[in-house]
N, C-alpha and C positions, 0 to 999 in steps of 0.2 A: 504493500500500500504506500510505501514511502515515495514511490515515483508518481503517485497520484495526489499527494498532499503537500501543500505549502504550510510550513509551521513556523510560528514566531514564539520564541520561548521566554520572552520578557515583556514587561509593560514599558513602553517608551512613548510618552505622549507626543513628542516631536515628530515621530514617524507615523502617527496614527492616520493623518489625512492620506498619506501614500498607501498605507495598508488598507484603508477603506476602499480605495479604488480597486486594488488587487483582489480584495475579498468580496467584491460585489457579487450578489446573487441575483439572477434574472432568468426569465423564460421566454424572451422575445416579445412579450406583451408588456410586462413591467420589470423593473429591476430596482434593487435597494442596495445602497453602499454598505460596506461592512462596518458600520459605525456601532458604537456601544449603545445598547438599547436603553440603558439607564440615564443617558445624557442627551440633551438637546444640542442645538447649534452653539458650540463653544469654540475657543481658539484651536482646540485639538480634536474636535468631534463634529462631523457634519453628516447627519443621517438623511442623505438625499434619496428620494424615491422618484423614479422617472417612468413615464408612459411612452411607449413607442408611438411616434407621431404626435406627442403632446406639446404643441407649440402655442405661444401667445405673443402678440405684438404689443409693444409699448413705446412711447415717445419720451425723449429726454433732450433737454437743452444742453448742448455741448459746444464750446468755443463759438458762441454766438449763432449757432444754427440748431434747428430741430432735427434730431436723428431718430428714426424709427427702426427698432431692431425686433426681429422675431426670435424669441428665446425658447430654449428647451426648459419647460417649467418643472420646478421642484414641487412635487405634489405632497399632500399631507403625510406626516411621519406616522406609520402604523406600528413601529417597533416598540414604542414607549412602554417599558416595564422596569419597575424598580422596587426596592424594599427599604424598610427601616424598622429597627426595634422601636416599640412604642415610646415616644418621647425623644427618640434619637434623630440623627441626621439621615436623610435619604442617601442611598448608595452613590458614591462619587469617587472614581478611581484617582482623580486628581487631588482629592482631599483625604481619602482614607489611606492607610498604610497598606500597600500591596505586598503580601507575603510571598505569593507565588502567582505566576501568570503564564498561560499557554493558550495560544490561538492557532487554530488549524483550519485550513480550507480543504475539505475533502472533495476533490474534483470528480472522483469516480461516482459519488452519490449526490453531488451538488449540495453539500451541507457546510455551513460555517459553525464551528464549535469554539467556545471559549471556556477554559477552566481556570478559575482563579480563587485565591484565598485572600481575604481582606480583614483588617482590624480597624475598628472605628475608634473614636476618641475615648470611649469608655473601656477600651480593651477587649471588646467582644469580637470574637473571630468567627468568620463565616466562610463556608465553601459553596461555590456556585459552579455548576456545569450548565452552560447555555448552548442550545442548539437551535438553528433556524433554517428554514427552507423557503424558497419561492417556487411553488410547484410547477414542474415541467409537465406533469400529467394534466392538471386542471389549472389553466393559465390564470384564473381569477383568484386563486387561493395562495395563502402564505401562512406560515406557522412558526411559533416560537415556543421553546420548552426550556424550563429551568429545573434542574435537580438542585435542591436547596438544603444545606445542612448547617445548623448552628453548632459550632464546635465546642464552645465553652459557656453557653448561655441558654436560658429557657425564658419563657414568658410570652407576652403578647407581641405579635409582629404585624406590620402592615405591608401589604403588597399593593402597588399602584399600577394600573394598566390604563393606557390612554390612547386616543387618536388625536393627533395635533395638526390642525389646519392653519395655525398661525406661523407659517413658514414663508421664507422668501428665497429668492435666488441669491446665494451668497458664497458659492463655491469657488469663484474665480476672482481673485483680488483686483485685477485690472478692469473688471466690469462693474466695480462697486460704485462708480460715479453714474452708472446708468440706472434707469428705473428697474427695480427688483421685486416689486409687489405685483404678482400676477393673479392671485386668487381672491375671490370674494366668498365669504362664508355663506352657505345656503341653509344651514340648520344642523342641529344635533337632536338626538332622541334616544330613548331607552325603551326597549320592548319589555313585555311582561316576563319573558324568559331571560332577562338580564343581558340582552345583546345591545351593545352601544353602537350608535350610528352617527356618522359624520358625512356631510355633503358640502362640496365647494364647487365653484365654477370659475373658469378663467375669465378675466375681465373682457378681453376683446374677442377671442375665438369661441367663447361660450361653450367650452368643453366642461361638462358636468362630471364630477367624480364622486362616487359614494364608497365609503368604507364602512364595514360592519365587523365587529369583533366580539368574541365570547371568551371569557377567561375563567379557568377552573383551578382550584387548589385541591390537590389530592394527597392522600396519605395511604400507602399500601394499596393503591389502586382504587380507593374509595373517596368520594367527595368529602372534603373536610368542612365542617360547619364554619361559617364565617359571617360576620356582620359586614354588610356592603353599603357604602355610601357613594352616591353618584354626584359628580360636579360638572356643570355645564356652563360654558360661556359662548360667546358669539362664534368662535372658531375652533373650539376643542371640547372634548368630553373625556372624563376620566372616572374610573371606579377605584375605590380604596377598599380592600378586603382586610378585615381585622380578625385574627384568629390566634389561638394559643399553640405554641410549639415547644418541643422539649429538646434539650441538649443531646446531640448525637444522632437524632432521628433524621431521616431523609424525606423531604416533601417535594412534590412535583407541582410546578405551575405551568399550565398550558394555555397559550393564547392562539386562537384560531381567527384568521382574518380573511375577508373576501373583499375584492376591489372590482368595481364595475364603472364604466363610463358611458357617456352618451354616444361615443363612437362605436360601441359594441353592436354586434348583430344578434338577432334572435333573443332579444330581451324585451320586457315590458317597460320597466323603469329601474334605473340603477340601484336605488336604495332597496326596493323590494327584492331585486335579484341578489344583492349582497347578503341580505338577511336570510333569504332562502338557502343560499349556498353555505352559510355558516351553520345553519341547522342541520344540513345534510352531510357535513364534512366528515364526521367521525373524529376519532382521536388523533393525536399527533402521530402515533405509531402507524395508524392506517394511512394517513397522508404521506408519511415517510416511505412506506412500502410502495405505494403507487408511484411516487416521485422517483424513487431509486430505480424502479423497473423502467421508467421512461428514459432515465439517463443511461441505463445499461443498453437499451436499444440504440441510442444515439452513438455511444462509444463503439458499438459493434461496427458501425459504418465509418466512424470518424477517426478512430485511433491510428496514429502513426507510431510504430515502434522503432526506436532508434537506439542501437547499442553502441555507445562510444563513451558516454559519461552520464552518470545518474542525473546531474544537474541539467544537462542539455535535454535529456528525455523528459524530465519534470517540466521544464519551461516550454517545451514543445506542446506538452499536454495543457499547460496553462493557457497557451495561445488558442488551442482548439476549444478549450472550455469556454473562453470568453466569446469566441465566435458563435458557439452553440447557444450561449445565453443571450446574445444580441439578435441573431437572425436564426432562431430555432424554427422547427416546423410550425410553431404557433403564429408565425408571420404569414403563413400561406393564406391567401384571401384577404389579408389586412392591407390597408392602404398606407404602407410604410416603406421607407428606403433604407439605405445603409448609412447610419450616422458615423462620421469619421472617428468620433471618440466613444463609440459604443453607447450603452445606456448607463454609463458609469460616472458621469459628471457633466458639467455645464460648459466646458471649453468648446469653442467653435459654435456655441449655442445649439448643439445637437444637429447642426446642418449636415446635409448630404453633399459631398464633394465628388471626387472621382475615385474614392477608395475602393469602390466595388470592382474597379479594374484589378485590384490585388486580392479581393475577397472571393470573387466568383470562380476563379480556377479551382479553389478548394471545394466550393459548393457544387459546381458543375459535375464533378466526378463522384459525388456522394449524395447530395441532396438537390438534384436538378429541379425538383418541384419548388424549392425555396427560391432558386435563381429566377425561375419563371415568374413567380409572384413579385419579386423585387424589381424585375424588369417592367412589370406592369405599373409600378410606381412612376416610372418615366412615361409610359404610354398615357396614363391618366392625366399627365401634365403637358401633353403634346400641344394642345390648343394654346396654353399659356406660352409655350416656347415659340409657337407661330406668331403670337401677338408680339413677343419680344423682338423677333426678327423684323416684323413690319415696322415697329417703332424705330429700329435702326436703319430703315430703308432697305432691308434685305428680304430675301425670299426664304421659303422653307421654314425650318424650326431651329431656333437658337436656344438651347438649354443653358441655364445659368451656371456659373462656377459654384455658387452656393445655393442650395435649394432647401425649402422647408415644407410648409403646409400645402400651399397650392401651386408651387412651381415658379412663382415670380422670383426674381433675383434677390437673394438675401445677402449678397456679398457686401462687405463693409466698405464704407467710403472714408471712414476715419479709423485709425488704429492707435491704441495707446502703447507707447514704448515704456515698459516698466523700468528700463534702465534710466531714462531721462525724465520720465513723468510727463512727457509731451504727447499731445494728440497730433498725429501726422496723417496726411492724405494717403489713401490706400487705393492703388490702381490694379490690384490683383484680380478684380472682377473681369478684366480683359482676357482671362484665360479661357479662350473659346475652344481650346483643345479638349475640354470636357465633352464636347459634342462627338469628337472622334472616339473618345473612350467609350461612350455609350454605344456607338456603332460597333466598335471592337467587341464589346460585351455581347451584343446581339448575335454577331457572327460566331463567336466562340461557343456560346450556348448552343447554337444550332449545330455546329460541328460535333460537339460532345454528345448531344442527345438525339440528333436526327429529327428534331421536333419541327416537321414541315408545317403543321397547322399554325404553330406560333409564328414561324417565320412568315408564312403567307399572309396572315391576317394582321398581327400586331407588329412583328419585327420589321417586315418590309416597309410598312408605312412610316415607322420611325426612321429607318435607315435611309430611305429615299428622301425623306424630308430633310435629314441632316445633309445629304449630298446636295440637295437644292440650295441649302443655306451656304455651303462652302462655294458652290458655283457662283453665288451672288456676292461672295466676299472677295473673290479673286480680281486682280487688276491685270490687264494684258499689257506687257511691255513689248511693244512692237520692235524696238531696236534689238532686244535679245531674243525675241520670239518665245517668250516665257510668261507664265502666269505667276503673279506675286500676291502676297497677303500683307497688308499694312495695318498698323494700329492694334496689335495684339500683344499678349504676354505669354511666354512659354511656361513650362513647369517650374523653371528657376525663378522664384519670386524676388530675388535680389535685383533683377533687372526689369523695370517696368516703364522706363523712358530713357531717352538719350541724355547724356550729360548736358546740363544747362537748358534743356528744352522744357517749355511749359506744356507741351502736348504729351499726353500719356501714350504709351504703346510703342512697339518696335516693328521693324520691317523684316519680313521673311525669317521668322523663327524656324529653324531647320526642322525641328521635331513636328511643329504644327503643319508645315508645308508637306512633308513626307506623308504624314498621317492623312492629310487631305487627298493626296494622290492615291493612297491606299483605299480610302473611302470610295473614291470614284471607281476604282478598279472593281471593288466588291459590289458596289451598287449595280454595275452593269452585269456582274455575274448573277446577282440575286434576281434580276429581271429575266434571266434565262432559266432560273430554277423554279420559280413559282408558276402556277398554272396560267395559261394564256388569258383566260377570262379574268382572273384576279389581277394579272398584269394590266389589262386594259382598264379595269375599274380604278386601279391606283393611279395610273398615268392620267386618266381623265379627272379624277377627284383632286389630285395634287397639281393639276395643270402643268404637266411635264410633257413637252412635245418633242418632235424629232430633233429640232435645233438644240434643245436643252441636252438631250442625250448625246448629241454630237459634241457639245461643249464638254460634257463629262469625259468623253473619250480623249479630247485634246488635253484637258487638265491632267488626266492620268499619265500622259506622255510628256507634258511640257511644264510641269510645276517646277518653279525655280528652287534649287537647293544651293545655298551659298557655301563656298569653300574658302578657307584661309590660305591653304597651299595644297599641293598634291596630297590627297588622301586625308586631309584634316577638314572635317565638316565644320563650318562656322555656326556657332550657336544661333546667331542672328546677324543680319547685315549690319556691319559696323562694330561688332564685338572685337574684331581684330585690332581696332584702333584704341581700345581702352587700355588704361595703365595696368601693368602687372601689380599684383597685390603683395605687400611685404609679409608673407605668412609667418616666417620665423620670428620677426619682430613682434607680431601680435600674439603669437603663441607664448612668447616669453613674457609679454606684458600682461596677459590675461590668463586666468586659469581655464576658462571655457570660452571658445569662440564659435560654438555651434551656431548661435544666432548672431552672426557677424553683422547683420543689418542693424540690430539694436545697438551693438557696440559702436558701430560707426556713427549712427545717428546721435548717440550720446556725445560723441566727439564733434558733432556738427559736420560730419562728412557723409557722403552719399555713396552707397554701394553701387549705384549705376555707373560710377566712374571707373570701376575696377573689373578685371577678369577674375571674378570670384563668384562662385555659384552656391546657392543654398543647397541644391540637390541635383541629381542627375537630370539632364535636359536632353541634349543630343543622344546621350547614352541610353535613354529610355527606349530608343529604337532597337537597340541590341537586346534589350530585355523582352520586348514584346514579340519580336520576330526572330526566327531561326536564320542562320547564315544563308540558307537556300532561299527563304522567303525574301530576305533583304536584297539578295542578288537579283531576284526577279523584279521587285519593286523599283530598284534603282536602274536596272537595265532598261526598263520601259522609259525611265526618265533620262536615259542617255549617259548614265554613270556606271562605273564599275566599283562594286563593293565586295571585297573578299576578306579573308582572314587578316591579311596584312593591314588593310584599312581599319578594321575593327581594333586591332592592337594599337595602332597609332592614335586613334581617337580615345581609347581607354587611358593611355598613358598621358595624353595631353590634358584631358579634363580631370583625371584623378588628382593631379597636382593643384587644381584650381577649384576644389569643392570642399565646403565646410561641413557638409552633412547636417545642415540645420533642420532637415526633415528626417524623421525616422524611416521614411520610405527609401531614402537615398542609399542606406546600407543594404537594403534588400536588392536594389538594382546592381550595386557594385559587387555584391557577393555573386550574383547571377552571372554577370558579364565577365568576371575574373575567373570563373570556374575552369575554363579551358586553358587559361593562359598563366595563371598564378594561383595554384591551389592553396598555398598558405594564406595569401591575402584574402582569397575568397572565403576560406574557413574563418578567418579572423573577423571578417565583416558579418558572416552568419552568426557567430557567437555574440557579436555586438548587438545584432537584431534581437537575439533571444533575451538578452538582459536589459534591453532598452527601457522597458516599463518596470520590470522586476527590480532593477537597480536604479531606476529613474535617472538615466544618464544625462537627460536634458535639464536636470536641476529643478524639480518641482512641478513639471508639467503633468506627470502621471496622476497626481492628486486631483487634477481637473478632469480626468477621464483617460482611459487607456487609448492606445493608438491601434485601432482595429486593422487598418491596412497593413501596418508593419507586422502585426501578429499573424495575419493571414499570409503575408509574404514569406514568413519563415517556414510555414507549412508547405507553401508552393515551392520553396527552394529545395525541400526534400523530395517532393513528388516529381516535379517537372525538371528541377535542376539536377540534383544528385542522382535520382533514379532515371532521369532522361525520358519521362513519359511525355509524349507529344501526340496531341490529337490531330491526325491528318484528315484530309478531305475524304479519304477512303477507309482508313483504319486507324487503330491505336498503335503507336510505335513506342518501343521500350529500348533505350540505348543508354545504359548506366555509365556514369563517369567513374573512372578508377580512382576512388578517393582513399587516401591512406588514413583518414581521420574517422572513418566509420567502419565498425566491425560487422554490424548487421543492420539492415533496415527492412521493414515489412509493412505493407498496407494493402487495403483493398479499394478498388475503384469501380465505378459504374460507368461503362462505356456503351451508350446507346441501348440501355436496359439490359446489359450483360455485366454481371459481377465478376471481377477478375482479381485474384489474389497474387501479389507480387512480393517475392522474398529474395533478398540479396545478401549473401554472406560468403566469405572466403573465395571471392572471384567467381562464384557460381550464382547464376540467376535461376530461380524457380518460379514458374508461372502456372497457376491453376485457374481454369475457367470454371468458376463455381456453379453459377446458375444464370439462366436467361431464357428468353422465349424460343431460342434456337438451341439445338443440340451441338452445333458446330460454330466455331468463331475463328476468324482469321486475325492474327495479331502480328505486327511487324516487330522483329527482334533484331537489333543492330542493323544489318543490311538486307535481311530477307524476310519474307512473309511466310508464316507457318500456320498450319491448321490445328486448332485446339478442340478437343472433345470434352464435353461436360464432365467435370469431376476427375479428370485425369491430369496429373502433374507432368510438366516437361521441364527438364533442366538444361541449362546452357552454360558452357564454360566461357569465361571472359578473359582467361589468361592470355 
């Protein structure tokens, strides 16, 4: 079990906010941070509860202008559970003497456990074992259990159980100048069977949430008689249970909670449904059994076994665990996207960026039903993307860099630099490459699943709309006979304008331009794949005529790709003229220069002036496409890209990247795999610890980095094991890594489950099950026929 459990063996308040994010429990519908249930919002404790898709807009006066942000709402705290000896102080680990403390996250079962012994000011010692769950089986349910033992005292004790709606958004320090009150209390109530109820509503989005809770005090499995007093105010409700206890005896406190919202389907009214579910829930043990079984089912599909180092195996599972908690099967059919920081905190305001580009490869090969549902988040916002394109004078659909509730742009126009305390303009909204990422996700979902129905109806409409947008973005350069794109920003957010320019945006970002050419190539291919009648319907409804299609063909062959010199792709036009950055000087001057943009702004300098990147930009191309795919894309554009060109570009940009994004290490580990195994492995291990050790200095406490976590899993399956989904079959071509003893996993390729096991330079593949008895799989350079249930071994020596 040690490879499935994160254990903290001491009480360290200063680390608590970080631990809360790591120990978050969720089920894709709701999630609650691993905060102490006996404490509210304090300097070291933040019990945030988040609802997938739970956004609210609010306005704030900042720097003489009104800013409207859409925030990821912190909903009422359902955890509240505490005790005190009659007349004593309520439990508080910051005030009590902590004799022992152990906190463990059991990822196999999805349980957070705390065991601690405390001594109060009167010398009374108490042992508590706390366990909690957010049910993966029944997404509306959560539970909390205490095993409580007074060690050296007897007498009357009071247990307090509450639902607290007087919460604000307070997780991210740099947002505290912004409006943080998002909830309006709607009422509290107490049923005849002692179920407490709380309802709130978000101020602008009018999302109603109801919570209901039942608390029981047990001794030897039987209900312990207790006097109960209920306290209600406008935004909270609590019960205090008073009873007699004896020294050395163990008592059980169980709190059962149900959470419903107005966004739910198949309900009458949230409060009624919450109360009904609490009554039907059963004991904590029953909830735990169902919940554990649900996690067992998920791990059967999702586990990646890596034999090299116990810590690496543990962290790989931590990453899979948080993906499963954020985008579990409970999101299927729900109108939610992939929040970049999970359901674990309020950073990025819960917005959806392009992180699904890194998340979907893991889901596609295990839970394609989840990918399909998450792609529908984009489809449902297609009309908003079309409106955004029209507002910019463009055609097709322009999806925003940051998306939230209804798909309008939620990208920031002002950004607070915590280093300098200044609000500065933010032009990163010009990252139009998110549109190509969505197209890439649609295509790769189709390749992995063979889901022609999705492609024909939903996927093709989105893909062709994105192609139409790019076709309206290009500018024809008659002198060069090339198409260009101006006024955009690439993945590297350190460069958003030219030095000294008051106009935001750059010309011909290489990554954006190449992805545009690829979109055109695949759009033409999709038109050949879908049925003739559907093709005619789409072309007519999207107003795509023969001239437009001819333009797509030209763009796919004539998109401009800037080069600095032979073989070195220019990140964007003009990048070669920027100053070289004094890396050694700044590494000596500062302990951490990951966020070089903030360091420079604090010195009144502009990162736009330097050849210094936040993250991989040009190199993203080598992450998304194989050498063969890149060769074909660039060949159509009139350029040669081979292994030598890739190596030159890796070396050039490796020296000029600060890795200010956790995604950057994912990309570098991937692209270095064939050329420098040591550096590749070092980057992989850095990705594994990025949140666990909080390498960016405080960012994990605001929410985990979901894209990087998924990227580490993808590095194992598609990088180290060499799994590649081709247009005709699944290919497996492992890299000969000295750092891995064994690796095994199972994947779902077009409704066929395949087990892959690599050890001692031997590759074992088993076609486990599927709707056919035979399956063709490419291994290294040849295609082999596999029969259901029969293993085949291949020597890689």
